[in-house]
N, C-alpha and C positions, 0 to 999 in steps of 0.2 A: 185270640187270633194269633196264629202259629207264627205268621211274619214279625210279630214283636219280639221274637227271640233272637232276631237277627238286627235289632236297632239299640243303639245307646239309650234311648228315651223310648217311653211308651205314649206320651202325649206332649202336644206340642201347642205353644200359646199362639203363635203367629207364624207367617212366612219365614221370616228372618230365621226364627228358632228352628223351624223345619229344615230349611237350608244348612245350618249349621250341624246339626245332629241326627238327621235322618238317613245318611249315607250307610248302606249295609255293611254289617261286620260279618266277614267271610271265614267260616271254618276251613281247617285244613282238610283236603280230601273231601269235599263236599259232594254229595250225590243226590240229587232232588228226589230220585224214585227211592233210595233208602232212607234218606234223612228227613224226608218230609213225608210222603205217602205212607212208607211203613209204619213211621212214628205215628201219624194221625190214624192208621189202621188199628193200632194198639190203644192209642188214648181215646179216640172217639170213634169206634168201629161201626157203628150204625148211622153215622152221619152221611148225609147225602152230598156226594160229589159230582155226580154226571147224571144229569136227565136228559136222554136222547128220544127223539121222534123222528118220524120219517112222514112224507106227505100222502102216506097210504094210511095213517092213523096208528102204525105200530109204535109202542113206547116201550123203552126200558130205563129203569133206575139203577144206579151202581153207587154203593157205599164206598168209604175209604176202604173197609176191609175187603171188598169185592175187587178194587183195583189192585191191591196189594198181591191177594192171591192169584189173580188171574195174570198179572204181569210177571210174577213168579214161574206160573206154568208156560206162558208165553215165552219166557226167557229159555227155559229148559227145551222148549220146542226149537228155538232158534239155535241153540248149542247143538241139538240133535241133527240140525241140519247143515252143520260146519261153519255157524257162524260165531264169531268172536271179537274180541278186543281190537279195534282198529278198522275191521272191515266196513265197508260202505254199503247201503242198500238205498234203492229208490222206494219211496211210498206213494202211490197212486190210490188213495183211499176216499176220495171226495170229502164226505162228511160222516162216513161209517163209524160205528162206536168202536169197533176192531182197532181204528188208528191210536186212540188213547192208550190202548193196552199194549200196542207194538211199541210206542214210543217210550213207555215207562220199562218196558221188557229191553229195550236196546239199551236205554241208559244204564241199567243193572248190568248188562253184560259189557258195556263199552263199545257195542256196534253203533256205528255212526249212520243216523237216519237222513235221508235227503227227501224232506216232503215235496211234492210235485203235483201240479194240477192236472187234474184228469182232461183238462182241453188240449194238451200237447199232442203234437204228432210225431210219426216214426222218426222224422228226421230230427226233431228237438230231442226226443229220448235217445237216440243214438248219439248224439253229441254230449248228452249228460252221463250216459254210462260210460263214454271213453273218457271223458274228462276226470270223473270221480272215479274210475276204476273198479265199479260196482261188482259185488258178487252175487247179489239178488235183487228181485224187483218183487213189491208186494203191491196187489191191485185188487180193487172191487170191480168186477166184470160190469160196466154200465151198458154194455153193447157196442163200445167203440174202442175204449183204451187197451183192452187186452189184445186185440187184432193188431193195433199200433205198436204195442210193446213187443210183441212176437216179431212183427216186421223189423224191429230196431235190434232186437237180440240176435236174430238169424241163427248163425251156426255157433256163437260165442257161448262160453262154458258160464252161463250166468242162469241162476235158478228164477223161476216164476212161481211165486207163491200167492194164493188166491186168499181173499179175508174169509172164506168159508174153510180154508184148510188151517187157519189159524183159529177159527170158532171152533172147530172140531177138536183141536189138540188140547184146548182149554179143559175140556172133560177128561182127556187121557193122560195128560202129563202130570208129574207131581207138583204141587203148590207151595213147595218150599225150595227156598234157594240160598246157598252160601254166598256171602257178599263178595263180589269181584271189586278188586282194589282200583281207584282212579286217582289220578293227580288233577288238581284244580284247572291246570294248564292243558290237559287233553280236550282234544276237540269232541264236543257232545253231539252236535248237530250242524249241518250244513244246509244253507238255502241258496239256490241260484237266483240271481236279481232276474228281474223281467227282461232285460235285454231289448228295450225299446230303441235305443240309440246305438247299441254295440251287441257284442256278442255277451250272452250271460256269463256271470263271473259268480264263482262259489265262495258265499259268505261263510267263514267258520267261527262258531260260537263254542266257547269252553264250558266247563261245568259250574262254573259260576253264573252263567247267563240268567237262569231262573231267578236268582235273587236280585237281579236288576229289575225285574218286572215287580218288585214290591212298590216302588215308585208307579208303576202303571196301575196297579190293582187298588192299592190303599189310597194313593193321594190324589192320582188323576180321575179314577172312576169312582173312588170314596165308598169302596165296597167293605162290607162288615160282615159278621157271622149271622147266617140266616138269607142272606142275598141270593137270588137266583139271577145270574149274568149272562146276557145274550149278545156276544159278538158275532156278526154277520161276516163269516169267512169260511172259505173252502180250507180243508187242511193243508193243501199245498202252499199257503202263503205265509209269511212270518207273521202276519196279523192273527193267525191262529194261535201262535205262542204267547202273543201278545194279550189276547183277549178269551182265550179257551183252556188254559191249563195252568201256566206256572203261578202268576200273581194272584190268580181268582181262588186257587187252593191255599195258597199262602194266607189268604186274608180270611179264610173261612167260609168263602162263597161257594155255592154249588154253580156247575157250568151247564148252560142249557145248549143243547146242539138240535138244530132243524136240518135234518137230511131231505133235500128235495132234489128232484130231477129238473132239468131245464132251468129257467128262470123265474125265481120267486116273484109274485107281484104284491103290490102294496096290501091287498086284501090278505094273502097268504102270511106276510110277515106281522101284520096287526093281528090276525086272528091266532097266529101261534102265540103272540106277546099276552093277550088275553086270556087264552084258554090255559095258558101254562104259568100265570101268575108273575110275569117277568117284572123284576124289580129294577134292573138295570140294563141299559141297551147301549151299544157301540156298533157305528156303520161308519162308511166313508160317506163323503157328501153326496156322491151320485145316489145314494138310497134315500137320503133326506130329500133330496130333491124330487124322488118320486113319490114318497110318503106324504109330502105336503100338499098332494093334490087329492089324497084320500079325504073321505068323510069319516073323521076320527069318532063322531058321535055313535058311530055303528058298533064301537068296540068298546069293552069294559076294560080299561087301562088304568083302573084305579090303583093296582099294585105298583104301575111304573114311578119310580121317585127318581131316577138319574138316567141321563143320556149323554153320551160323548161322540166326539167326531174326530176322525184323522184319515190319512190317505192323501188328501189334498186340502188346499186352502179352502175354508168354508165362505161362502158368499153372505152377507148379512141379511140379504132378503131371505134366504132359508132359515136362518137363526130366528128372523122374527117371526116367520109364520109357522114355524115348529112351536115355537114359545106360546103363540096364540091359540094354536090347537091343543097343545097338552099342558100350558103353564109350566113348562119346564124349560130352563136355560141350558142350552147344549155347552159342554165345556171341550174345547178343542185340545188335541194334543198333537206334537210334531216328533218324528223320529224317522228312521229308515230301517230296512232289513239288516243294514249293519249294527243297529243300536237299539235299545229300549227307548221309552219316552224320553226326551231329553228336554223339551220345552211343553208346558201345559198350562191351562186355566185351573189353578189349584183353589181349595175350599176357602181360602183367606182372602182372595181377590174376587172382585166382581167382574165376570166375563164382558169382555168388550167384543161385539160380533166381528168375526173376521180375524181376530186377533189368536195367535198360539199361545199366549198367556207369558209365563216366566220359566227360567232354568228350573228343571229337577234338582234335588239334592245330589250332591256327588258329580255334577255335570259342569265344569267350568265353561261356560258358553261365550265365545267371544265374536264379534262381527269385524271381518278384516278386509281392507281392499286388496287390490292385486298386488301391491307390494308387500303385503304382510302386515299393514300399520293398521291399528284400531280406528274404526270411523266414528265420528261424532253421532249422537243421537239425531235420528231423522235422516241420516245418510244410509245409502244401502251398501251392504258389504256381505260377504260370504260367511255362512254360519259355520264357526269352526269350534274345536274343543281342544282347551289347553291340556297337556299331559305332563305339566311339570310337578303336580303333586300325585302323580300315578294316573292310571287309566281308571276311568269311571267302570264300575261294577255293570256289566251288561253291553260295553264296547266289544265288538268283534275282534279276534286275534289278528284277522288279516283276510286277504283272498287265498283261498286254499290253492297251491301249487302255482301262485303267481307273485313272486317277489317284486317284479317291476311295479305292478299295479299297487301293491301294498305300500311299497315305498313312496310311491306318487300321493297315496291318502295320507301317509303318515311320514310327514317331513317336518324338520325344525321344531319337534317337539309338540308338534299340534296335529289333529286329526281334522282334514279338511273334507266337509260333507259335500261340495259342489253345489249346495243349494243357497240361496241369497235372501237377505230380508232386511229389515230396517227396526230399530228399537226407537219407541215413543219416549217422551219426558217423563212418563208414568213407570217405564222399565217394562212395558210390554213389548212383546216382539211381533212383527208383522210379515207374513211370507210374501215373498216377491215372486219367486219362482226358480227354476234350475239355471244355471247361468246360461245354458244354450237357448233357454224360452225367452229371455230378455230380449226386446227389439229396440234397435238403435236406429231412430229416425231423425234426419235432419239434426243430428249432433245431440238429441235427446235420448234417454233409456227410458222405456216405458214397459210397466209390468203388465202380462197378460192378464193377470188376476185382478187386477184394479178395474181394467176395463171391462172384462166379464162381469164383475160385480154391478157395475152401473147398468149394463145391458140386461142383467137378470131382474133389474126392478122394473122394465118395461113389460107391460101385460101381454105382450105379443111374443115375448121371449122364453121358450121352454129349456133350452140348453144352448151353450155357446162356448165356442173355443176361439180365442184370440190369437194370432200369431203374426209374424211379419213377412212380407212378400217382396221380391225384388222391385225396385223403384228407381227409375233412371236417375230422377232430380234428388232424391231423399235418402238413396241408399237402400232403405226398407221403408214400406209403407205398412201401417197398421192394418190388418184385415180381420173381419169377424165372420166365422162360419156358423150360421145359426139355424137351429130346430125350433121352428114354430108352434106355438101354442095352437090348439083346434080352433077353426074358425078366421084365422089368420092368413093371410095371403102375402106372398113376396113380391110386392109391387114396388116401383120407383117411389111412390109416394111413402111407403112403409120404410124403405131405405133411408129417405131423407128426414124422417121422424125419428128414426132410430139414432141417426148422425146428431141430430139437434139435440136428443135426449143426452147422449154423451157429453157433447159441449157445452150443454147447460150444467153439468154438474161435475165437470173436471176440467183440466187444462185443453184448450184447444188441439194442442198438438197430438193429444192423445185418441182424438176420435177416429172410428174406422173409415178409412177412405175406400176400402174394398168390403163389400158384404156379398157374401154367399149364402143361400138358402138350401139347407139339404134336409134329407129324411131324417138322417141320423148321424151322430159322430164316431168317427173311428176310436176305439177304445182298446187298452190292453186287457188280456184276460183277467185281470185284477181290478178292473174298472176305471182306470185312469185314463183321461183322454189323452190321445198319442198327437200331440201338437207336432212332434217330429215328422210323423208321416203326412200330416197336413202340409208342412212346409215343403217335405220333398215333393210331394205332388204339385203344389204351386210353382216349385223353381222348374219342375219339369214343363210347366205350361206357362211359363213366364211371359211367353210373346202375346197371351191374352190379357195381360193385366190391363194394358192402357185402354183397348176397346171396352173391358168392363166398367172402368172408372168413366170413360164418355158416356156410357148407358146411364149412369145415375148422376151425371152432371157434376164431376168433380175434376175434369181435367182442367177447368181455368180458375179453380177456386183457390183463393190466396189464403194462406194460414194466418190466423189472427192472434 
């Protein structure tokens, strides 16, 4: 297992041993493409690195020798197109195999890739081109994105290069390359945040970022030589770096990529896992919410040993139903585009459904109140990272070209995540939400996730988002926006049943005084619920809140 070369110890007896000794050792001038891929290509040239398939049935296998040679050829192609160290380029490659070749090639040259989702529009792309000062855009033409890119580029001097241009060059360009030097502090990759509550920010990671994903792959996903790991993510998201590249190859596992057009169904995913003998799977909670409604008996998942979840907090109901269907306990992880995994359920502790687990090695996690003081167990505080002993490997450098935002995130020797959680008496951390998502009602603070978890236990509820709505007497009232399961109807009787269900399982002040039934919830293009949009829409129509409450008989209800 190649990753062990970067650790002080190769075996750990318990969680404390892991925390004390598993922070990565960082070599000088580290470059993942040269120091991992090229070395593996020499040591284990025929070892499977990438297994790619699409929804038409086409398949491709890539060994580490293939990746090394093809990335050299691609680097020579990029250099011939005038791209070099410090240049930036957007990548709209969906899940095409050329993406992995390009990323390695850019790492070798020092070109800074900016992976982007194919769901962006011309206005989004123009904003990114301008902010990042890009010299080129690489794209797989899915029938939509190239037109949007051309509209965004206009008459700007920016190259548009297709995936077929890259594929053709691999057969024509030399597959040897002289090493281009880099510093560890050089920017290696930039990700734009999703920008659901503000304009997207550029998150800059340096060349040691891949080593941060040793925690991700070895200790959270628990991968080893011979595993075939499947993380469900388009290449435009940081989750792709978490689960489909760096840590997995450091762990000696092969990466599985399923390139599909449109939206993959539960059948598509389960069939792909069965057909390709997937041993390890990772996806956001929204995917598991979909999978638990499938008939798992129709698929041979005997190879599947491990499953992980990240992206949003996991509802215990989903944990329990997935375990019942597969026998596998989900291991939750928490991090951001700005980080690697910083909290997760590790191999030495028993998963608690809904808990993020415990801190990763090298990450000094603290929960702080608004005054910057540590909070006691059981009390909600902001998730922060102490930097007094140096920055953890995998923490971003800052927001590219935005010193003000960087200074706001890094202040007083601490990185502030903006997410809030509490720690229980056993040391497990529990996600509460973004600071902006907390609902302040009648002097209480309510976590939307907690109410959502209770509602998801009810057989009528398929999906739910809990938010706060303006309320003249309470400041904010708890509202549940609900997608119902088949055969249920959104009647006043059901509203009352759902409210009673919540009140019977948690404090009375947390129950939803307003319930709205919808056909679907607004989601970000990365699959997260857009609670901010729900709040905005509700604020705009705040004058209808009281009539809705009267309809469901809550206008005279006294809080108990």
